[in-house]
C-alpha positions as CSV (number, residue, x, y, z in Angstrom):
1,X,-45.3,136.5,-38.3
2,X,-45.3,135.6,-34.2
3,X,-44.8,131.7,-34.0
4,X,-48.3,131.8,-31.9
5,X,-50.3,133.4,-35.1
6,X,-50.1,130.2,-36.2
7,X,-52.3,128.7,-33.8
8,X,-55.2,131.1,-33.2
9,X,-58.0,128.2,-32.3
10,X,-57.5,128.0,-28.4
11,X,-58.3,124.2,-28.4
12,X,-55.8,123.7,-31.4
13,X,-53.5,124.9,-29.6
14,X,-54.1,123.1,-26.2
15,X,-54.0,119.7,-28.3
16,X,-50.7,120.4,-29.6
17,X,-48.8,122.1,-26.9
18,X,-50.1,120.9,-23.6
19,X,-51.5,123.9,-22.0
20,X,-53.2,127.2,-22.3
21,X,-52.4,130.3,-24.1
22,X,-53.0,132.2,-20.5
23,X,-50.9,129.8,-18.8
24,X,-48.1,130.0,-22.0
25,X,-48.1,133.4,-21.5
26,X,-47.6,133.2,-17.6
27,X,-44.7,131.0,-18.3
28,X,-43.0,133.1,-20.4
29,X,-43.8,136.3,-18.3
30,X,-41.9,134.2,-15.5
31,X,-39.1,133.1,-18.3
32,X,-38.4,137.0,-18.5
33,X,-38.2,137.9,-15.2
34,X,-35.5,135.7,-14.1
35,X,-34.3,135.9,-17.4
36,X,-33.8,132.2,-18.4
37,X,-34.7,132.9,-22.0
38,X,-30.8,133.6,-23.1
39,X,-27.5,132.6,-22.3
40,X,-26.5,134.1,-25.0
41,X,-26.5,135.9,-28.2
42,X,-25.7,132.7,-30.7
43,X,-28.5,131.3,-28.8
44,X,-31.3,133.6,-29.6
45,X,-29.7,134.7,-32.9
46,X,-30.1,132.1,-35.8
47,X,-26.5,132.6,-37.7
48,X,-27.2,134.0,-40.9
49,X,-30.8,134.5,-40.1
50,X,-33.3,137.9,-39.4
51,X,-34.8,135.9,-37.5
52,X,-34.5,136.9,-33.9
53,X,-35.6,134.2,-31.1
54,X,-37.0,134.9,-28.3
55,X,-38.1,133.7,-25.0
56,X,-42.2,133.0,-27.1
57,X,-40.4,131.2,-29.6
58,X,-38.0,129.0,-27.2
59,X,-40.8,128.4,-25.0
60,X,-43.0,127.3,-28.2
61,X,-40.8,125.5,-29.5
62,X,-40.1,123.1,-26.0
63,X,-43.9,122.8,-25.5
64,X,-44.4,121.5,-28.4
65,X,-41.1,119.0,-28.0
66,X,-42.6,118.0,-24.4
67,X,-45.9,117.1,-26.2
68,X,-45.4,115.7,-29.8
69,X,-42.3,114.2,-29.2
70,X,-40.2,114.2,-32.6
71,X,-37.2,113.7,-34.2
72,X,-35.4,116.8,-33.5
73,X,-34.9,117.3,-37.6
74,X,-38.8,117.6,-37.5
75,X,-38.2,121.0,-35.3
76,X,-35.8,122.0,-37.4
77,X,-37.7,122.0,-41.1
78,X,-40.6,123.4,-39.3
79,X,-39.2,126.3,-38.0
80,X,-36.6,126.2,-40.8
81,X,-33.4,126.3,-38.4
82,X,-30.4,123.7,-38.3
83,X,-31.0,120.8,-36.3
84,X,-28.4,121.9,-34.0
85,X,-29.8,125.1,-32.8
86,X,-33.3,123.0,-32.4
87,X,-31.7,120.5,-30.0
88,X,-29.9,123.4,-28.3
89,X,-33.0,125.7,-27.9
90,X,-35.3,122.7,-26.0
91,X,-32.1,121.7,-24.4
92,X,-32.4,125.5,-22.9
93,X,-35.7,125.7,-23.1
94,X,-36.8,122.8,-21.1
95,X,-33.5,123.8,-18.1
96,X,-35.5,127.4,-18.1
97,X,-38.9,125.4,-18.0
98,X,-37.3,123.5,-15.0
99,X,-35.8,126.8,-13.2
100,X,-39.8,128.5,-13.5
101,X,-41.4,125.4,-12.3
102,X,-38.9,124.6,-9.0
103,X,-40.6,124.5,-5.9
104,X,-44.3,123.9,-7.2
105,X,-44.5,120.7,-5.9
106,X,-44.1,120.0,-2.2
107,X,-44.3,116.9,0.3
108,X,-47.4,117.7,2.1
109,X,-46.8,119.0,6.0
110,X,-48.5,116.8,8.5
111,X,-51.7,119.2,8.6
112,X,-51.6,118.7,4.9
113,X,-51.5,115.4,5.0
114,X,-54.4,114.7,7.6
115,X,-56.9,117.1,5.5
116,X,-56.9,115.1,2.5
117,X,-56.8,111.3,4.5
118,X,-59.3,108.6,3.4
119,X,-60.8,105.8,5.4
120,X,-59.9,102.9,3.4
121,X,-60.4,99.0,4.7
122,X,-60.2,101.1,8.0
123,X,-57.1,102.3,7.3
124,X,-56.2,106.4,6.7
125,X,-54.5,107.0,3.6
126,X,-53.4,110.2,3.2
127,X,-51.1,109.7,0.2
128,X,-50.9,106.9,-2.9
129,X,-47.2,106.3,-4.4
130,X,-45.8,104.2,-7.0
131,X,-43.3,103.8,-9.7
132,X,-42.8,104.1,-13.4
133,X,-40.6,102.5,-15.2
134,X,-39.1,104.7,-18.5
135,X,-37.4,102.8,-21.4
136,X,-34.2,104.2,-22.6
137,X,-31.5,103.5,-25.0
138,X,-29.1,101.0,-25.1
139,X,-25.8,101.6,-25.0
140,X,-21.9,99.7,-25.7
141,X,-21.0,100.6,-22.2
142,X,-21.6,97.4,-19.9
143,X,-21.5,99.4,-17.1
144,X,-24.5,101.8,-18.5
145,X,-26.3,98.6,-20.0
146,X,-26.4,97.0,-17.1
147,X,-27.0,99.5,-14.5
148,X,-29.9,100.3,-16.2
149,X,-31.4,96.7,-17.2
150,X,-35.0,96.4,-16.2
151,X,-35.8,92.4,-15.7
152,X,-39.2,93.9,-15.3
153,X,-39.5,95.4,-18.7
154,X,-36.9,93.3,-20.0
155,X,-35.4,96.0,-21.6
156,X,-33.0,99.6,-20.1
157,X,-34.7,102.0,-18.6
158,X,-34.7,105.0,-15.4
159,X,-37.8,104.8,-12.8
160,X,-38.7,107.6,-10.9
161,X,-41.1,107.4,-7.7
162,X,-44.5,109.5,-7.5
163,X,-46.8,110.4,-4.5
164,X,-50.4,112.0,-4.9
165,X,-53.3,112.8,-2.5
166,X,-56.5,111.1,-2.9
167,X,-57.3,113.5,-5.3
168,X,-54.9,113.0,-7.5
169,X,-52.6,116.1,-6.7
170,X,-49.2,115.2,-7.7
171,X,-47.4,115.8,-3.9
172,X,-43.5,114.3,-4.9
173,X,-41.9,113.1,-7.3
174,X,-38.7,111.6,-6.7
175,X,-35.1,111.9,-8.5
176,X,-34.7,109.5,-11.5
177,X,-32.9,106.5,-10.7
178,X,-31.5,103.6,-12.5
179,X,-34.2,101.1,-14.3
180,X,-32.0,97.9,-12.6
181,X,-33.3,99.2,-9.2
182,X,-37.2,98.1,-7.9
183,X,-40.0,99.4,-6.0
184,X,-38.5,98.9,-2.5
185,X,-35.1,99.9,-3.1
186,X,-36.0,103.3,-5.1
187,X,-38.4,104.3,-1.7
188,X,-35.8,102.9,0.7
189,X,-33.4,105.6,-0.9
190,X,-32.2,108.2,2.1
191,X,-34.0,111.4,-0.3
192,X,-37.4,108.8,-0.9
193,X,-37.5,107.9,2.6
194,X,-40.8,109.9,3.7
195,X,-42.0,107.5,5.2
196,X,-40.4,107.9,8.7
197,X,-42.3,111.3,9.1
198,X,-45.3,109.7,8.8
199,X,-47.6,109.7,12.3
200,X,-48.7,106.7,13.9
201,X,-52.6,105.5,12.1
202,X,-51.6,107.0,9.0
203,X,-51.0,105.3,6.2
204,X,-49.4,105.0,1.8
205,X,-51.4,103.4,-0.2
206,X,-49.1,101.2,-2.8
207,X,-49.0,98.3,-4.7
208,X,-47.7,95.0,-3.5
209,X,-44.3,95.7,-5.2
210,X,-43.2,97.9,-1.7
211,X,-42.5,95.3,1.0
212,X,-41.5,96.2,4.2
213,X,-42.8,99.1,5.4
214,X,-45.1,99.0,8.3
215,X,-47.2,102.3,7.2
216,X,-47.7,101.1,3.4
217,X,-51.1,99.7,2.7
218,X,-50.9,96.9,-0.1
219,X,-53.5,94.7,-1.4
220,X,-53.9,91.1,-0.2
221,X,-51.6,88.4,-2.0
222,X,-54.3,86.0,-4.3
223,X,-53.0,83.2,-2.4
224,X,-54.6,84.5,0.2
225,X,-57.8,85.5,-1.1
226,X,-61.5,84.7,0.8
227,X,-64.8,87.0,-0.2
228,X,-64.1,89.7,2.8
229,X,-60.4,89.7,1.5
230,X,-61.4,90.4,-1.9
231,X,-64.1,93.0,-0.9
232,X,-60.9,94.6,0.9
233,X,-59.1,94.7,-2.9
234,X,-61.5,96.2,-4.5
235,X,-61.6,98.6,-2.1
236,X,-57.8,99.3,-2.8
237,X,-57.7,99.4,-5.9
238,X,-60.3,101.6,-6.3
239,X,-58.3,104.5,-4.5
240,X,-54.9,103.3,-5.8
241,X,-56.4,104.1,-9.5
242,X,-55.9,107.5,-8.6
243,X,-51.9,107.3,-9.0
244,X,-52.8,104.9,-12.3
245,X,-54.9,107.8,-13.6
246,X,-51.6,110.4,-12.7
247,X,-49.5,108.2,-14.9
248,X,-52.3,108.0,-17.8
249,X,-52.4,111.8,-17.7
250,X,-48.1,112.5,-17.7
251,X,-47.9,109.7,-20.5
252,X,-50.4,112.8,-22.3
253,X,-46.6,114.2,-22.8
254,X,-44.9,111.8,-25.3
255,X,-41.9,112.9,-23.7
256,X,-42.7,110.8,-20.8
257,X,-44.5,107.9,-23.0
258,X,-41.6,107.0,-25.0
259,X,-38.1,105.6,-25.4
260,X,-36.5,108.4,-23.8
261,X,-33.8,110.0,-26.1
262,X,-30.5,111.2,-24.4
263,X,-27.5,111.2,-26.8
264,X,-25.3,114.0,-25.3
265,X,-23.3,111.5,-22.2
266,X,-23.6,108.0,-21.2
267,X,-23.0,109.3,-18.1
268,X,-25.8,108.0,-15.7
269,X,-25.7,111.0,-13.4
270,X,-26.5,113.3,-16.2
271,X,-29.4,111.0,-17.6
272,X,-31.1,110.6,-14.5
273,X,-30.4,114.2,-14.0
274,X,-31.8,115.4,-17.2
275,X,-34.7,112.9,-17.1
276,X,-35.8,114.0,-13.6
277,X,-36.1,117.4,-15.2
278,X,-38.8,116.4,-17.6
279,X,-41.0,114.7,-15.3
280,X,-41.1,117.2,-13.0
281,X,-42.2,119.8,-15.6
282,X,-44.7,117.6,-16.9
283,X,-45.6,116.8,-13.2
284,X,-46.2,120.1,-12.8
285,X,-48.4,120.4,-15.8
286,X,-51.0,117.9,-14.5
287,X,-51.1,119.6,-11.1
288,X,-52.4,122.9,-13.0
289,X,-54.9,121.0,-14.4
290,X,-55.5,119.4,-11.1
291,X,-56.3,122.5,-9.4
292,X,-58.6,123.9,-12.2
293,X,-60.5,120.4,-11.8
294,X,-60.8,121.0,-7.8
């Protein structure tokens, strides 16, 4: 039986998988077109079974995993395959999804940024930014533990920066970084230093964690508040809530909310690369529904 026969109800399908059936089949067609659905015969055919694993099955399993994020052993039991096969399909599916969606999030041109600007306390804001940290499992390797340990969260984490328009569309997602860094350090990385492309009079809205940038608008510190500055802080917060809502949307994908599992290696670079692929995919799905609402 086709695995999609289990999800005849559109609402039920969306609640489990996170995208509509139309979007699902559109992604499947892209995966087939770029021949991303199989590495070799061993990958798509479960040994000892007549069941053929095609792009539809791998995509469904991958999306279920991203959305629900239970232990891989559960999917092995549900789909009647071995644990190692389920893990291999999911990892391959994530790689395929990343290849399909790569390039969907593009940093906006000056013309685009000017068109989406909003006035916040007499400053023209084109982007709203913030960082998010996600817990990861610790390691007995001292260097790994120290690099990922976050003094803010008091646990091991990886972090990433998101820049979105004031209307809520994600327009930049940074490579994932180790949790021992802070927000200012992440924004100062060469790959994230888009503040240098801002024109005079253009501002980025952020919280007080991003200090030391001339064109970043932040709330007034509590120690300096008066009635006028309190009013300005409320106006700033009302616009900055857009990026908080973005993170709330991303965390509907449980893989972005739960402690991130990466048991294949304790190499920090590989951990960050793999985490970035997952976050990027979820950011693309967020934008699909922002586009539908706008």
